[in-house]
All heavy atoms as an XYZ file, in Angstrom:
779
protein
N     -89.965    200.620    -19.805
C     -88.566    200.703    -19.567
C     -87.967    199.274    -19.817
O     -88.583    198.316    -19.319
C     -88.231    201.157    -18.200
C     -86.778    201.391    -17.932
S     -86.450    202.129    -16.281
C     -87.051    203.657    -16.381
N     -86.927    199.171    -20.592
C     -86.302    197.943    -20.817
C     -85.542    197.413    -19.604
O     -85.099    198.334    -18.750
C     -85.360    198.029    -22.066
C     -86.162    198.372    -23.352
C     -85.187    198.563    -24.511
C     -86.013    198.860    -25.683
N     -85.173    199.109    -26.910
N     -85.250    196.162    -19.581
C     -84.586    195.532    -18.431
C     -83.185    196.252    -18.167
O     -82.769    196.304    -16.951
C     -84.555    194.077    -18.491
O     -83.762    193.743    -19.662
N     -82.475    196.464    -19.212
C     -81.104    196.970    -19.051
C     -81.224    198.409    -18.493
O     -80.344    198.897    -17.710
C     -80.292    197.001    -20.380
C     -80.832    197.787    -21.421
C     -81.666    197.384    -22.398
C     -80.615    199.161    -21.756
N     -81.966    198.373    -23.359
C     -81.369    199.502    -22.842
C     -79.870    200.088    -21.006
C     -81.374    200.835    -23.357
C     -79.944    201.434    -21.607
C     -80.600    201.759    -22.658
N     -82.303    199.062    -18.957
C     -82.398    200.497    -18.380
C     -82.765    200.402    -16.901
O     -82.176    201.229    -16.094
C     -83.552    201.224    -19.132
C     -83.275    201.451    -20.579
C     -84.415    201.983    -21.311
O     -85.532    201.324    -21.399
O     -84.336    203.214    -21.691
N     -83.601    199.548    -16.404
C     -83.910    199.356    -15.050
C     -82.606    199.007    -14.246
O     -82.376    199.540    -13.162
C     -84.901    198.350    -14.851
O     -86.146    198.686    -15.512
C     -85.327    198.109    -13.411
N     -81.914    198.080    -14.807
C     -80.646    197.716    -14.192
C     -79.608    198.831    -14.038
O     -79.126    198.988    -12.907
C     -80.011    196.621    -15.044
C     -78.753    195.965    -14.479
C     -78.671    194.992    -13.454
C     -77.430    196.343    -14.987
C     -77.521    194.604    -12.931
C     -76.324    195.860    -14.504
C     -76.368    195.016    -13.485
N     -79.501    199.610    -15.078
C     -78.563    200.825    -15.004
C     -79.075    201.852    -13.989
O     -78.241    202.284    -13.250
C     -78.493    201.355    -16.426
C     -77.416    202.385    -16.558
C     -77.078    202.740    -17.969
O     -76.763    201.906    -18.854
O     -77.339    203.979    -18.224
N     -80.372    201.950    -13.916
C     -80.970    202.958    -13.051
C     -80.721    202.390    -11.434
O     -80.378    203.140    -10.684
C     -82.500    203.078    -13.156
C     -82.753    203.854    -14.405
O     -82.010    204.691    -14.938
N     -84.043    203.762    -14.856
N     -80.860    201.135    -11.401
C     -80.717    200.462    -10.057
C     -79.206    200.637     -9.655
O     -78.977    200.909     -8.445
C     -81.057    199.022    -10.028
C     -82.630    198.902    -10.180
O     -83.412    199.825     -9.810
N     -83.106    197.714    -10.541
N     -78.307    200.468    -10.391
C     -76.908    200.552    -10.166
C     -76.543    201.994     -9.779
O     -75.896    202.358     -8.727
C     -75.958    200.143    -11.284
C     -76.146    198.622    -11.634
C     -74.496    200.499    -11.079
C     -75.756    197.765    -10.547
N     -77.083    202.929    -10.483
C     -76.797    204.404    -10.169
C     -77.373    204.782     -8.840
O     -76.805    205.495     -8.007
C     -77.384    205.277    -11.315
N     -78.686    204.264     -8.634
C     -79.259    204.461     -7.297
C     -78.475    203.797     -6.058
O     -78.340    204.504     -5.130
C     -80.683    203.945     -7.312
O     -81.496    204.718     -8.122
N     -78.027    202.675     -6.373
C     -77.307    201.930     -5.360
C     -75.947    202.703     -5.078
O     -75.612    202.885     -3.815
C     -76.936    200.504     -5.802
C     -76.035    199.657     -4.914
C     -76.487    199.140     -3.826
C     -74.649    199.627     -5.153
C     -75.755    198.472     -2.894
C     -73.854    199.001     -4.394
C     -74.307    198.298     -3.131
O     -73.556    197.632     -2.251
N     -75.213    203.067     -6.105
C     -73.938    203.891     -5.831
C     -74.263    205.266     -5.114
O     -73.614    205.552     -4.211
C     -73.352    204.116     -7.203
C     -72.714    202.988     -7.865
C     -72.184    203.324     -9.247
C     -71.568    202.407     -7.024
N     -75.358    205.789     -5.489
C     -75.730    207.089     -4.768
C     -75.972    206.891     -3.284
O     -75.558    207.659     -2.418
C     -76.965    207.775     -5.484
O     -76.567    208.105     -6.723
N     -76.705    205.743     -2.946
C     -77.024    205.527     -1.660
C     -75.769    205.103     -0.824
O     -75.590    205.477      0.315
C     -78.001    204.357     -1.601
C     -79.461    204.761     -1.996
O     -79.755    205.970     -2.045
O     -80.290    203.771     -2.285
N     -74.919    204.302     -1.407
C     -73.738    203.767     -0.665
C     -72.678    204.779     -0.544
O     -71.934    204.664      0.471
C     -73.141    202.515     -1.457
C     -74.039    201.391     -1.554
S     -74.565    200.730      0.147
C     -72.974    200.062      0.688
N     -72.623    205.761     -1.395
C     -71.680    206.796     -1.424
C     -72.052    208.184     -1.011
O     -71.417    209.226     -1.179
C     -70.898    206.782     -2.818
C     -70.307    205.598     -3.182
C     -69.778    205.774     -4.720
C     -69.204    205.091     -2.345
N     -73.251    208.247     -0.342
C     -73.937    209.512     -0.044
C     -73.169    210.347      0.942
O     -73.215    211.553      0.974
C     -75.306    209.257      0.349
C     -75.423    208.595      1.762
C     -76.924    208.499      2.147
N     -77.012    207.601      3.365
C     -77.282    206.261      3.219
N     -77.571    205.794      2.012
N     -77.374    205.572      4.297
N     -72.246    209.678      1.753
C     -71.417    210.482      2.707
C     -70.151    211.039      2.237
O     -69.381    211.640      2.946
C     -71.226    209.553      3.942
C     -72.406    209.082      4.694
O     -73.389    209.887      4.650
O     -72.370    208.068      5.366
N     -69.936    210.912      0.914
C     -68.639    211.343      0.357
C     -68.915    212.504     -0.532
O     -70.037    212.720     -1.123
C     -68.005    210.155     -0.498
C     -67.600    209.007      0.352
C     -68.385    207.984      0.582
C     -66.271    209.055      0.976
C     -68.036    206.907      1.436
C     -65.941    207.972      1.690
C     -66.800    206.938      1.980
O     -66.383    205.846      2.745
N     -67.904    213.416     -0.778
C     -67.995    214.667     -1.538
C     -67.857    214.226     -3.101
O     -66.747    214.339     -3.649
C     -67.067    215.611     -1.134
C     -67.192    216.952     -1.897
O     -68.364    217.330     -2.349
O     -66.233    217.566     -1.913
N     -68.889    213.738     -3.612
C     -68.922    213.270     -4.990
C     -70.223    213.435     -5.662
O     -71.251    213.501     -4.970
C     -68.249    211.846     -5.276
C     -68.936    210.785     -4.431
C     -70.139    210.164     -5.009
C     -67.986    209.615     -4.328
N     -70.338    213.371     -7.021
C     -71.444    213.449     -7.795
C     -71.527    212.254     -8.748
O     -70.546    211.865     -9.347
C     -71.513    214.763     -8.546
C     -72.739    214.954     -9.379
C     -72.775    216.192    -10.185
O     -71.823    216.920    -10.091
O     -73.690    216.429    -10.953
N     -72.734    211.670     -8.778
C     -72.955    210.442     -9.551
C     -74.001    210.931    -10.686
O     -75.093    211.218    -10.474
C     -73.453    209.280     -8.861
C     -72.299    208.937     -7.792
C     -73.761    208.106     -9.710
C     -72.825    207.784     -6.785
N     -73.559    210.642    -11.941
C     -74.428    210.986    -13.186
C     -74.559    209.752    -13.966
O     -73.591    209.068    -14.270
C     -73.785    212.052    -13.990
C     -73.669    213.478    -13.396
C     -73.051    214.383    -14.570
C     -72.721    215.722    -13.832
N     -71.846    216.485    -14.789
N     -75.829    209.425    -14.297
C     -76.094    208.420    -15.253
C     -76.015    208.971    -16.637
O     -76.705    209.828    -17.008
C     -77.453    207.779    -14.883
C     -77.686    206.492    -15.649
C     -78.974    205.837    -15.160
O     -79.561    206.351    -14.267
N     -79.451    204.943    -15.945
N     -75.192    208.340    -17.484
C     -74.887    208.879    -18.810
C     -75.360    207.997    -19.994
O     -75.741    208.436    -21.059
C     -73.482    209.289    -19.077
C     -72.779    210.187    -18.096
C     -71.249    210.250    -18.316
C     -73.354    211.571    -18.130
N     -75.080    206.685    -19.814
C     -75.060    205.804    -20.914
C     -76.228    205.640    -21.834
O     -76.023    205.778    -23.040
N     -77.373    205.391    -21.287
C     -78.574    205.073    -22.149
C     -78.101    203.885    -23.116
O     -77.399    202.982    -22.749
C     -78.961    206.300    -22.988
C     -79.556    207.267    -21.965
O     -80.214    206.864    -21.040
N     -79.323    208.527    -22.172
N     -78.558    203.822    -24.403
C     -78.302    202.722    -25.311
C     -77.026    202.944    -26.138
O     -76.670    202.123    -26.919
C     -79.451    202.408    -26.253
O     -79.762    203.656    -26.890
N     -76.335    204.098    -25.965
C     -75.162    204.350    -26.687
C     -73.932    203.637    -26.068
O     -73.379    204.056    -25.009
C     -74.951    205.904    -26.624
C     -73.718    206.241    -27.554
O     -73.030    205.465    -28.058
O     -73.580    207.497    -27.702
N     -73.460    202.677    -26.670
C     -72.328    201.925    -26.188
C     -70.963    202.639    -26.224
O     -69.994    202.119    -25.737
C     -72.076    200.532    -26.914
O     -73.332    199.666    -26.580
N     -70.985    203.799    -26.916
C     -69.728    204.552    -27.060
C     -69.621    205.592    -25.966
O     -68.563    206.272    -25.798
C     -69.545    205.246    -28.367
O     -70.670    206.194    -28.461
C     -69.627    204.217    -29.552
N     -70.652    205.681    -25.130
C     -70.705    206.658    -23.968
C     -70.743    205.805    -22.769
O     -71.415    204.823    -22.571
C     -71.989    207.432    -24.049
O     -71.985    208.152    -25.297
C     -72.018    208.482    -22.876
N     -69.911    206.236    -21.654
C     -69.909    205.515    -20.396
C     -71.232    205.476    -19.777
O     -72.101    206.469    -19.957
C     -68.904    206.267    -19.597
C     -68.057    207.039    -20.506
C     -68.803    207.330    -21.702
N     -71.580    204.522    -18.892
C     -72.946    204.475    -18.259
C     -73.018    205.370    -17.078
O     -74.090    206.080    -16.937
C     -73.211    203.026    -17.859
C     -73.257    202.039    -19.032
O     -73.755    202.480    -20.078
O     -72.836    200.839    -18.797
N     -72.022    205.404    -16.250
C     -72.145    206.299    -15.081
C     -70.785    206.964    -14.884
O     -69.765    206.440    -14.989
C     -72.379    205.284    -13.768
C     -73.701    204.644    -13.930
C     -72.332    206.122    -12.582
C     -73.984    203.585    -12.949
N     -70.783    208.299    -14.594
C     -69.714    209.072    -14.225
C     -69.723    209.411    -12.783
O     -70.731    209.860    -12.276
C     -69.717    210.436    -15.006
C     -68.575    211.224    -14.704
C     -68.569    212.545    -15.558
O     -69.688    212.977    -16.025
O     -67.533    213.267    -15.566
N     -68.642    209.190    -12.094
C     -68.514    209.642    -10.638
C     -67.416    210.782    -10.660
O     -66.280    210.575    -11.006
C     -68.075    208.499     -9.802
C     -69.223    207.450     -9.855
C     -67.819    208.923     -8.318
C     -68.967    206.278     -8.961
N     -67.944    211.984    -10.133
C     -66.952    213.054    -10.118
C     -66.569    213.307     -8.629
O     -67.474    213.298     -7.675
C     -67.705    214.308    -10.615
O     -68.019    214.080    -11.916
C     -66.752    215.546    -10.568
N     -65.359    213.331     -8.387
C     -64.775    213.564     -7.024
C     -64.748    215.040     -6.797
O     -63.824    215.666     -7.334
C     -63.450    212.953     -6.818
C     -63.316    211.433     -7.159
C     -61.937    210.920     -7.137
C     -64.334    210.602     -6.288
N     -65.669    215.678     -6.154
C     -65.686    217.164     -6.152
C     -64.474    217.820     -5.520
O     -64.047    218.831     -5.884
C     -66.997    217.597     -5.433
C     -68.242    217.127     -6.138
O     -68.301    217.225     -7.409
N     -69.235    216.758     -5.523
N     -63.898    217.160     -4.376
C     -62.775    217.836     -3.876
C     -61.520    217.790     -4.661
O     -60.663    218.504     -4.404
C     -62.427    217.135     -2.477
C     -62.143    215.636     -2.567
O     -62.441    214.981     -3.716
N     -61.838    215.063     -1.491
N     -61.459    216.885     -5.661
C     -60.262    216.875     -6.574
C     -60.684    217.286     -7.940
O     -59.787    217.364     -8.992
C     -59.643    215.403     -6.578
C     -59.210    214.990     -5.232
C     -58.508    213.782     -5.329
C     -57.960    213.303     -3.853
N     -57.252    212.181     -3.928
N     -61.807    217.525     -8.252
C     -62.360    217.893     -9.589
C     -61.912    216.985    -10.667
O     -61.459    217.275    -11.695
C     -61.931    219.360     -9.849
C     -62.583    220.342     -9.000
C     -62.265    221.868     -9.374
O     -61.586    222.018    -10.391
O     -62.526    222.650     -8.528
N     -62.015    215.707    -10.286
C     -61.565    214.649    -11.297
C     -62.818    213.626    -11.315
O     -63.601    213.571    -10.396
C     -60.274    213.988    -11.013
O     -60.357    213.389     -9.664
N     -62.818    212.933    -12.387
C     -63.916    211.889    -12.458
C     -63.404    210.616    -13.064
O     -62.371    210.564    -13.729
C     -65.028    212.483    -13.258
O     -64.677    212.746    -14.595
N     -64.233    209.524    -12.895
C     -63.958    208.295    -13.507
C     -65.277    207.619    -13.940
O     -66.398    208.177    -13.549
C     -63.215    207.359    -12.687
C     -63.838    206.952    -11.445
C     -64.644    205.775    -11.326
C     -63.618    207.720    -10.187
C     -65.267    205.452    -10.118
C     -64.410    207.418     -9.027
C     -65.088    206.212     -8.980
N     -65.214    206.715    -14.757
C     -66.511    206.180    -15.320
C     -66.650    204.670    -14.998
O     -65.619    203.944    -14.778
C     -66.459    206.302    -16.893
C     -66.366    207.617    -17.314
C     -65.023    208.342    -17.522
C     -67.429    208.517    -17.318
C     -64.911    209.615    -17.892
C     -67.316    209.816    -17.678
C     -65.954    210.397    -17.967
N     -67.886    204.278    -14.926
C     -68.311    202.879    -14.586
C     -69.152    202.351    -15.747
O     -70.129    203.124    -16.098
C     -68.908    202.732    -13.279
C     -68.021    203.171    -12.090
C     -69.504    201.279    -13.084
C     -68.782    203.191    -10.762
N     -68.931    201.162    -16.293
C     -69.760    200.516    -17.190
C     -70.595    199.508    -16.444
O     -70.123    198.749    -15.659
C     -68.930    199.757    -18.214
C     -68.301    200.769    -19.316
C     -69.226    201.417    -20.189
O     -70.220    200.798    -20.633
O     -69.118    202.629    -20.284
N     -71.894    199.485    -16.733
C     -72.755    198.435    -16.125
C     -73.118    197.492    -17.133
O     -73.409    197.803    -18.299
C     -74.060    199.134    -15.578
O     -74.771    199.781    -16.544
C     -73.635    200.142    -14.575
N     -73.131    196.213    -16.894
C     -73.479    195.152    -17.759
C     -74.357    194.181    -16.967
O     -73.950    193.785    -15.984
C     -72.363    194.508    -18.312
C     -71.461    195.431    -19.180
C     -72.070    195.856    -20.433
C     -71.147    196.791    -21.164
N     -71.953    197.848    -21.889
N     -75.536    193.773    -17.616
C     -76.226    192.718    -17.009
C     -75.558    191.381    -17.156
O     -74.563    191.291    -18.039
C     -77.590    192.700    -17.753
C     -78.496    193.856    -17.556
S     -80.113    193.806    -18.257
C     -80.842    192.538    -17.288
N     -75.783    190.452    -16.348
C     -75.099    189.131    -16.457
C     -74.956    188.516    -17.704
O     -73.929    187.886    -18.120
C     -75.818    188.318    -15.396
C     -76.332    189.249    -14.496
C     -76.784    190.455    -15.225
N     -75.990    188.654    -18.663
C     -75.894    187.958    -19.895
C     -75.718    188.984    -21.012
O     -76.328    188.775    -22.094
C     -77.265    187.118    -20.058
C     -77.527    186.061    -19.091
C     -78.843    185.412    -19.344
C     -76.362    184.944    -19.186
N     -74.929    189.902    -20.852
C     -74.735    190.964    -21.854
C     -73.397    190.800    -22.520
O     -72.521    190.127    -22.031
C     -74.856    192.378    -21.258
O     -73.800    192.627    -20.334
N     -73.297    191.424    -23.679
C     -71.981    191.537    -24.349
C     -71.156    192.748    -23.709
O     -71.689    193.576    -23.182
C     -72.109    191.899    -25.802
C     -72.787    190.808    -26.588
C     -73.070    191.217    -28.036
O     -72.906    192.383    -28.400
N     -73.563    190.313    -28.825
N     -69.905    192.550    -23.733
C     -69.060    193.644    -23.097
C     -67.861    193.883    -23.928
O     -67.384    192.941    -24.630
C     -68.665    193.241    -21.641
O     -67.889    194.246    -21.150
C     -67.905    192.019    -21.589
N     -67.390    195.081    -23.909
C     -66.120    195.456    -24.611
C     -66.183    195.051    -26.038
O     -65.310    194.503    -26.638
C     -64.985    194.698    -23.919
O     -64.872    195.034    -22.556
N     -67.230    195.563    -26.679
C     -67.451    195.187    -28.089
C     -66.485    195.902    -29.069
O     -66.089    197.030    -28.784
C     -68.870    195.431    -28.511
C     -69.962    194.780    -27.845
C     -70.599    195.659    -26.754
O     -69.960    196.522    -26.166
N     -71.793    195.427    -26.510
N     -66.082    195.207    -30.063
C     -65.367    195.836    -31.212
C     -65.782    194.993    -32.361
O     -66.051    193.801    -32.373
C     -63.948    196.100    -30.941
C     -63.106    194.651    -30.836
C     -62.671    194.055    -31.943
C     -62.884    194.221    -29.470
C     -61.772    192.916    -31.698
C     -62.140    193.036    -29.418
C     -61.627    192.344    -30.534
N     -65.582    195.607    -33.521
C     -65.980    195.022    -34.810
C     -64.760    194.267    -35.450
O     -63.720    194.752    -35.442
C     -66.561    196.037    -35.882
C     -66.838    195.341    -37.129
C     -67.790    196.714    -35.329
N     -65.049    193.026    -35.716
C     -64.016    192.234    -36.569
C     -64.537    191.985    -37.896
O     -65.684    191.641    -38.021
C     -63.817    190.853    -35.846
C     -62.873    189.946    -36.696
C     -63.179    191.045    -34.390
N     -63.720    192.337    -38.855
C     -64.159    192.065    -40.255
C     -63.334    190.898    -40.926
O     -62.182    190.627    -40.501
C     -63.831    193.430    -41.130
C     -64.544    194.516    -40.608
C     -64.227    195.924    -41.295
O     -63.207    195.838    -41.974
O     -64.915    196.873    -41.117
N     -63.897    190.253    -41.842
C     -63.125    189.273    -42.579
C     -62.731    189.739    -43.963
O     -63.539    190.229    -44.735
C     -64.077    188.053    -42.859
C     -64.502    187.417    -41.485
C     -63.383    186.965    -43.598
C     -65.519    186.402    -41.512
N     -61.493    189.876    -44.172
C     -60.864    190.160    -45.391
C     -59.898    189.222    -45.790
O     -59.003    188.723    -45.122
C     -60.084    191.601    -45.239
C     -61.090    192.705    -45.042
C     -60.217    194.012    -44.998
C     -61.198    195.215    -44.698
N     -60.481    196.409    -44.536
N     -60.031    188.773    -47.078
C     -59.066    187.672    -47.639
C     -59.020    186.392    -46.856
O     -58.131    185.868    -46.540
C     -57.716    188.196    -47.943
C     -57.726    189.307    -48.897
O     -58.382    189.347    -49.891
N     -56.815    190.465    -48.468
N     -60.348    186.111    -46.358
C     -60.474    184.913    -45.464
C     -59.676    184.950    -44.210
O     -59.424    184.032    -43.589
C     -60.168    183.673    -46.215
C     -61.124    183.383    -47.329
O     -62.264    183.605    -47.126
N     -60.735    182.860    -48.397
N     -59.462    186.221    -43.638
C     -58.709    186.451    -42.444
C     -59.494    187.463    -41.592
O     -60.180    188.403    -42.045
C     -57.267    186.915    -42.694
C     -56.472    185.915    -43.258
C     -54.961    186.536    -43.286
C     -54.176    185.398    -43.965
N     -52.819    185.907    -44.172
N     -59.543    187.313    -40.261
C     -60.102    188.117    -39.224
C     -59.203    189.486    -39.099
O     -57.981    189.245    -38.911
C     -60.379    187.500    -38.019
C     -61.439    186.373    -37.990
C     -61.058    185.144    -37.943
C     -62.739    186.806    -38.025
C     -62.106    184.164    -37.971
C     -63.768    185.818    -38.067
C     -63.494    184.503    -37.999
N     -59.804    190.551    -39.190
C     -59.060    191.874    -38.941
C     -59.888    192.766    -38.125
O     -61.101    192.736    -38.103
C     -58.913    192.537    -40.332
C     -57.963    191.632    -41.230
O     -56.724    191.683    -40.998
N     -58.532    191.165    -42.282
N     -59.166    193.659    -37.382
C     -59.798    194.584    -36.600
C     -60.519    195.590    -37.461
O     -59.977    196.089    -38.552
C     -58.713    195.376    -35.808
C     -59.319    196.231    -34.811
C     -59.764    195.808    -33.512
C     -59.364    197.681    -34.931
C     -60.228    196.563    -32.536
C     -59.940    198.503    -33.955
C     -60.425    197.979    -32.669
O     -60.805    198.751    -31.823
N     -61.803    195.798    -37.236
C     -62.650    196.542    -38.177
C     -62.282    197.967    -38.329
O     -61.876    198.682    -37.380
N     -62.366    198.429    -39.540
C     -61.970    199.744    -39.901
C     -62.853    200.853    -39.335
O     -62.482    202.022    -39.056
C     -61.963    200.013    -41.410
C     -60.888    199.211    -42.127
C     -60.929    199.362    -43.557
O     -61.640    200.170    -44.103
O     -60.139    198.603    -44.269
N     -64.159    200.500    -38.937
C     -65.104    201.524    -38.425
C     -65.210    201.474    -36.905
O     -66.079    202.112    -36.352
C     -66.351    201.299    -38.938
C     -66.379    201.675    -40.491
O     -65.768    202.553    -40.876
N     -67.110    200.902    -41.286
N     -64.230    200.906    -36.245
C     -64.282    200.842    -34.693
C     -63.952    202.255    -34.241
O     -63.226    202.998    -34.860
C     -63.213    199.941    -34.121
C     -63.617    198.462    -34.228
O     -64.752    198.155    -33.643
N     -62.930    197.617    -34.857
N     -64.583    202.642    -33.134
C     -64.309    203.950    -32.522
C     -62.967    204.190    -31.790
O     -62.570    205.278    -31.589
C     -65.620    204.318    -31.618
C     -66.856    204.573    -32.275
O     -66.823    205.053    -33.339
N     -67.843    204.191    -31.571
N     -62.392    203.047    -31.540
C     -61.103    203.163    -30.758
C     -60.030    202.307    -31.582
O     -60.404    201.402    -32.258
C     -61.203    202.587    -29.435
C     -62.306    203.339    -28.630
C     -63.573    202.755    -28.522
C     -62.080    204.437    -28.015
C     -64.618    203.413    -27.818
C     -63.079    205.137    -27.300
C     -64.290    204.585    -27.196
N     -58.771    202.646    -31.470
C     -57.685    201.959    -32.103
C     -57.539    200.649    -31.401
O     -57.874    200.481    -30.116
C     -56.472    202.766    -31.958
C     -56.396    204.062    -32.738
C     -55.103    204.807    -32.587
C     -55.121    206.010    -33.514
N     -53.826    206.730    -33.668
N     -57.013    199.683    -32.190
C     -56.811    198.287    -31.551
C     -55.786    198.504    -30.513
O     -54.892    199.396    -30.597
C     -56.359    197.380    -32.615
O     -55.178    197.778    -33.318
N     -55.700    197.633    -29.578
C     -54.806    197.614    -28.526
C     -54.278    196.190    -28.313
O     -54.621    195.148    -29.110
C     -55.317    198.136    -27.185
C     -56.566    197.503    -26.701
O     -56.634    196.213    -26.823
N     -57.572    198.158    -26.190
N     -53.441    195.944    -27.351
C     -52.917    194.644    -27.082
C     -53.974    193.496    -26.900
O     -53.791    192.370    -27.301
C     -51.816    194.555    -25.940
C     -52.369    194.959    -24.654
C     -50.660    195.414    -26.279
C     -51.559    194.742    -23.513
N     -55.111    193.954    -26.298
C     -56.270    192.930    -25.909
C     -56.938    192.539    -27.212
O     -57.186    191.468    -27.445
C     -57.141    193.552    -24.814
C     -56.282    193.926    -23.612
C     -56.184    195.226    -23.289
C     -55.845    192.904    -22.772
C     -55.554    195.573    -22.074
C     -55.159    193.299    -21.602
C     -54.947    194.555    -21.283
N     -57.312    193.625    -27.964
C     -57.965    193.271    -29.219
C     -57.097    192.520    -30.208
O     -57.606    191.635    -30.876
C     -58.489    194.509    -29.778
O     -57.533    195.508    -30.176
N     -55.874    192.876    -30.174
C     -54.854    192.135    -31.091
C     -54.707    190.584    -30.605
O     -54.749    189.802    -31.501
C     -53.531    192.705    -31.011
C     -53.497    194.068    -31.678
O     -54.296    194.353    -32.482
N     -52.535    194.961    -31.343
N     -54.832    190.377    -29.428
C     -54.725    189.087    -28.858
C     -55.962    188.208    -29.237
O     -55.929    187.120    -29.604
C     -54.474    188.949    -27.392
C     -53.021    189.289    -26.921
C     -52.079    188.256    -27.457
O     -52.270    187.054    -27.299
O     -51.087    188.669    -27.998
N     -57.168    188.960    -29.043
C     -58.381    188.210    -29.553
C     -58.408    187.828    -30.993
O     -58.766    186.843    -31.421
C     -59.586    189.069    -29.164
C     -59.794    189.168    -27.562
C     -60.844    188.559    -29.765
C     -60.774    190.226    -27.166
N     -58.013    188.804    -31.783
C     -57.897    188.444    -33.193
C     -56.866    187.472    -33.565
O     -57.113    186.632    -34.434
C     -57.697    189.875    -33.977
C     -58.881    190.713    -33.883
C     -57.279    189.634    -35.485
C     -58.783    192.125    -34.505
N     -55.738    187.425    -32.822
C     -54.741    186.327    -33.102
C     -55.383    185.067    -32.833
O     -55.136    184.048    -33.541
C     -53.520    186.657    -32.154
C     -52.390    185.731    -32.583
C     -51.118    185.974    -31.862
C     -50.878    186.804    -30.611
N     -49.592    186.767    -30.006
N     -56.079    184.860    -31.672
C     -56.821    183.627    -31.396
C     -57.776    183.257    -32.515
O     -57.909    182.076    -33.028
C     -57.550    183.720    -30.081
C     -58.499    182.520    -29.853
C     -56.507    183.811    -28.972
N     -58.504    184.261    -33.133
C     -59.532    183.978    -34.166
C     -58.754    183.487    -35.382
O     -59.377    182.639    -36.246
C     -60.315    185.229    -34.502
C     -61.298    185.654    -33.336
C     -61.886    186.956    -33.811
C     -62.313    184.664    -33.241
N     -57.662    183.889    -35.687
C     -56.743    183.532    -36.876
C     -56.549    182.075    -36.867
O     -56.404    181.312    -37.601
C     -55.694    184.434    -37.143
C     -56.015    185.735    -37.556
C     -54.833    186.683    -37.857
C     -55.224    188.009    -38.231
N     -54.225    188.832    -38.634
């Protein structure tokens, strides 16, 4: 097992232990697919859920692809999500 897998397992176990008295379900989803959330927490009494991303201290986070076209940085055409104010600000700094 790779270190990030152990880390993700430990986080899911920790959350399960800390939240065991609440009416919720914790599912570990992520694996190595960065387009899928790592952990889903479902609030059973409200039938709603939210997601948690786990990152080791020396990991990359919030990745998106930047392409160079005509000697300028641009938001990559093959990103899974549309650019937003945050990605636009990062690209503005790169320019």
